[in-house]
Structures are given as C-alpha cells and as structure tokens.
N, C-alpha and C positions, 0 to 999 in steps of 0.2 A: 065806719071808721076807715082811715086810709090804710091801716095795717091789714085790714081784711080785703081791701080793694086791690092794693098793689102787692103782688107776690113774686117770689123768686127774683128779687132785684140783684143784679150782678154788675160789677165794673170789670171789664175785660181789657187787658192791655195788648197792644199789637206787638210790642217788643217782648220776646220770650226771655224775661230776666228773672233769674232765681231770686226769690225773696223780694221781688218788686224793687230791685236795686237800681238807682239812678245816680247821675252825676250833675254837677252844676252845668247849666247851659243846655242840658239834654232835652230833646223834644219828647213829650209824653203824649201818646195817642192811643186810641182804642175805641170802644163803644160801651154804652150802658144798655142793658136789656132788662125787661121786667114784664110780668103778666098782669093784665087787668081782668078782674072777675066780672066787670060790668062796664057799660059805657060811662066814661068819666070826663068831667070838665077839668082841664089843666090850665092854670094861668101861665106858668112857665116851668121849665126845668133848668136850673142854674148850676154852675160848677164853681168851686172855690179851691184854690191851691195856696196853702199857707205854710210858712216855715217859721218856727219860733223856739225860743229857749225859755224855760221857766224853772225857778228854784223856790223852795220854801222849807223852812224848819222853825221849830218852836223851842223855847227854853223856859225854865221856871215852872210855875204852877204850884198848886198846893196851898197850904195855909200861910206860909211865911214869904213866899216869893210870887210876885205877880207874873202871870204867863206873858211871854213876849213872842211875837211872831215876826219872822223875817222872810221877805219874799222879793223877787225881782223878775222882770220879764223883758225879753228882747225879741222883737219881730223882725225877721229877715226879709220877708216879702209876704204880700197878701193880695193875690190876683183873683179877679172874678170875671166870669164870662157866662154866656147864655147858650144852652144846648137847644132848647125849644122855647119859643116865645108866643104869646097871644097875638092875635091879629090887631096890631096897634092902630090900623086905619079905622076900624070900626069898634075897637075896644072889646071884642068878644074873646072869651076863653076858647082854647082849642078843645074840641070834642074828640076824644080818642075812643075807638071801639074796643069792646072786650077782646082779649087775646094777647098775643105776644107783640111787644114793641121794642125796637132797637134803634139807637141814635148814636152816630159817631161823635167823638170829641177829640180836640187837639189843644194842647197847651204846652208852654215851654217853661222849664225851670230857669229863672234868671241866671245870668253869668255872674259869679261872685265867689269870694272866698268864704263859703259857708261851712260851719262845723258839721261833722257827720252826725247821723242819728245816734241817740244815746238815751238810756234809761238808768238812772242811778238812785242812790239812797235818798237824796233830798232834791232831786231835780231831773229834768229830761230835756232833750233836744228832739223835736219831732217835726215831721213834714207830712201834712195831711191833705188828701184830696177828698173834698166833700161834694156830693151831688145832692141837690135839694129839689124836691117836687112840691110845687105850690098849687093849691086849689082855692077857688073862691070861697071865702068865709070859713076857711079851715087853717089850722096850724100847719106849717110846712113840715115835711118829713125828710130828715137828713140821713144820708147813707155815707158813712165815713170809711175811707181806706187809708191806711198808713203806708207811706213810702219810705224806703230805706235809702237815705242819701249818704253817699261816701264822698270823701274828698281825697284827691291824689296829691302826693308830694313829689317833688323832683328827686327821684332816686339816684340821680347822677351826682348829687352833692358828695364831695369827697369824705366829709365827716360821717356820713351814714354808712359808707363802705369800709372805712378804716377800722382796724382792730382796736379794742379797748384793753388797757392793762392797768394794774394797780398792785400795790404791795402794802403790807402792814406787819407789825411785830409787837410782841408784848413779853414781859418777864413776870413770872409768878413769884410772889414773895411769901415767905413764912417767917414771921417774927423779923429777925435781923438778917435772914438768909434770903438770897435771890438765886433762882435757878437760871441756867442758860436760857436764852430767848426761844420763843416759838415764832417762826417767821412763815409768811405765806406770800407768794407771788401768783397773781391770777390774770388770765387774759380771756377775752371773748373775741371771736373772729370779726364781728362788725357791730354796728349800733342799731340798725333797723331790721325788724323782723315782721312777718305776717302771721295772723292767727293760724294755728295748726302747725307752725314751724317749731322745730326742736333747736334749742340753744345749747351749744357745746361749750363747756367751760373747762379750760386747761389750767391745771393748778400744779404748783411746786411748793412742797411743805418741808420744813425742818422743825423737828420737835426735840429741843434740847432739854426739856423738862423731865420730871420723873413721873409724869402722868400721861395717860393715853388721851389723844386729842381726836375728835370726830368732826370731819368737814361736812358741811351741809350747804344747800343752795335753796333760795326762795325766789319766786317771781312775785313781786309786790305791785299792787295797783293803788294809786292815791287819787281819790275823788275830792276836789276842792270846790266848794260852792261859795259864791260871793253875792252880797247885795250890790246895788249900783255904787259906783265909785270905790268899790271894794272896802267899804267902811267896816263891814262885818263879814266873817267867814266861818264856815264849818268844814272840817276835814275828816274824811273817812279813809282808813288804810285797810287794805284787803290782801290776804295771802292767797294768790290764785293757784300756785303749784309749788311743790317742794320736793327735795330729794336729798339723799345722804351718800357720802363717799365712804371708802374703806377706812377704818380707824388707823390712825398714825401712832404707832407704839412709841413709848418713851425712848429717849436717846437715839432717835432715828433722824438721819439727814438726807436731803435731796430725794424726797419721795415725789414722784411724778404720777399724777392721776388725772382722770377726766370725769366730769359730772355732766349730766344732761337734765334739762328742764323743758317741758313742753308748754308752749303758749297755747292755751285752750282755743279751740275753734270758735267758741262763743265770745272770746275777748273782744271788747270794743276797741275802736281805733283811738290812738292818742289824740287828745283835743287840746290845742293850745291857742286857737283863734276864736274863742268865745269869752266875752268879758265877764260872764257870771258863772261859768262852769269850766273847770280844767280837769282833764284826766291824764295822768302821767304814769310811767312804769319804770321799774328798776329791778336789776338782778342783784340780790344780796348773797354774797359768798362769805361764810363764817366758819370758824373753828371753835368747837365747844370743848371745854375741859371741866372735869369735876371740881366743884368748889372754886371756880374761877370765872372771870368775865369772858364774854365771847370776843374773839378777834375777828374783825369784819372788814370786808371791802365791798363798796357799793358802786354799781354801774348804772347810770341812767340810760334807758333804751327807748326806742320809738317803735310803736306798733302801727303799721301802715297796711294799705290794701295791695300794694305792688311789691313783688319779690325784689329784694336787693341782694346783689351778688357781692361777696366779700372782695376787698381789694386784693389783687394778686400779689404774691410775695415779690420783693424787688429782685431784679435779675442780678445774678452774681457771675 
C-alpha cells in the first residue's frame, strides 16, 4: 500500500508566514519531502491550488415535513501543475530509490478580490494546496494543506477612520403615568478594527426614571448564508463578547462613562465580497431597566487585517 511505502510526507513553505497566511497575487513556493521505504514507480507528482466557497443547510424532516436541503458552491480558481512527471518520450514511470526525496514547487495565487478564509455554521471559504502522488495501477494519494487567505481593504477610506455616534431615549409608563425619559448618547472612535483590538465606547446617560438602569455592550457577529441568486438564506447571530458599565441610579443626569469590549483574536475578518456567504459585525450598546424594554444603539463595524488609526480631532 502507498501509505506504508510513502512516509513522513511534508509540504514546506519558503515564506515564513504564521498560520500559512497569504494574500491575493502572492507567490507560494517551497518544497515537498517524503521518505520511500522501498524502490517505487511514480507516474507523476502533481499539485492543485483551489479556492472555493461552499454553503449547506437543511430544514424540515420528521413525519410531517419533508426534509429540504439547500446548498451552493462558488469556485474562485482551480490551478493544476506538475512537480514530477514520467518520461513522456518512452512512456515509462519514474523509478525512485528508497530514502528521502525532495522536490521544489512554485505557484501563484491569482490576483483578484477573493474573500478571506472562513469556517462558519453552515458554510466555509477555503483555499487548499493539494499534492498528489500517482503510481501505475494504484489510486492516487492526496496530501492536503489549507492556506489562510486574507484580503486587505483600503484603510485610508475616511468612513473607516471617522468616529461613530448615536443616541436614543425612552419613557417608562405605568398605567396613565409616564416618568421622565432615559436618554443615552454613545460614540465609538472609528469604524474599522483588527482582531485582538479593544473597542472603547464613550457614553453619556441621563436617567430621569425611578428605576436603576444598567448599561451593557455586546460585540455581535452575523453569519448569513445564501443559495445562488440569494433565493434562500439562513442567518446565525453570535455574541462574541460583552461587558457591563456602572449602574445609573434613578433621577441622575449627565453621567459620563466608558465601556470596553475586546474583539477576540480568533474573530474572522468581515466578508462582504462573497455572493453566498456574508459575515458582518456590530457593536450594540444598551441600557437595561427592571420590567422595561432595553434602550439600544447599534453601530456596524468592520473587522479587517490592517490597523486603522482614528481620525484626528479637528484643529481648533
């Protein structure tokens, strides 16, 4: 069997990149190495570089509802090349001696606006490098390595660097009586952040009611999966991080406070350039009161791979 003949197979990259991270248009080079336990005939060693998105989910099932499956695929590129080939002139397989063998390879990720790598609830975007060893009269043996592709955005866009602000208010009612309003004004220093970065939220509250109000903040991720032409969709909301501020006592005005929320290092990048899979983020700031609805302000944000510096305050 090939498994017992080929041992210690490894794909080594020349670029010392943490997590095998690459970008669109980047050259991927390195070498493959493996040990043969005995003299072996090889038809060829081929390489395939493929990028694709795939989504799938099911609904229904059981006695009363027929199960329905939804799926879609998008292929961004599918490149094939040969690392080692048989002697085509005489049609003979290459005979490799027992021992260690090493072969260099080079390929290039196409230039394009490809979405970043992602694994979600109902789908994924993946970029795979597959090396296949073919032998006469044998099934090929595939060795698959996953590449982490990231896409960069133009961080000089003014809307990414500009601060975000919003406000809201509500009045609590009891029978025919209405208390003075609870108001909130919230600001975030910019719109774009990187994984591992802390978001600072500056808040101003006034609590004219007779109840204590508690501010809180959430980092929300939304995963949306579509079939082709976006005829059907499935949405998953996820709370990635949360925090609380100091309680705002009744009949208190002009309370200034700050809250922090950390974007997890493992957070995927925002995905808006895939036709069947979208990943978006938002910061939700709210005030909770006993026996009353939440007062909420929502800020859509971008999670990207390049640090974005906030817009400097205007010169006075």
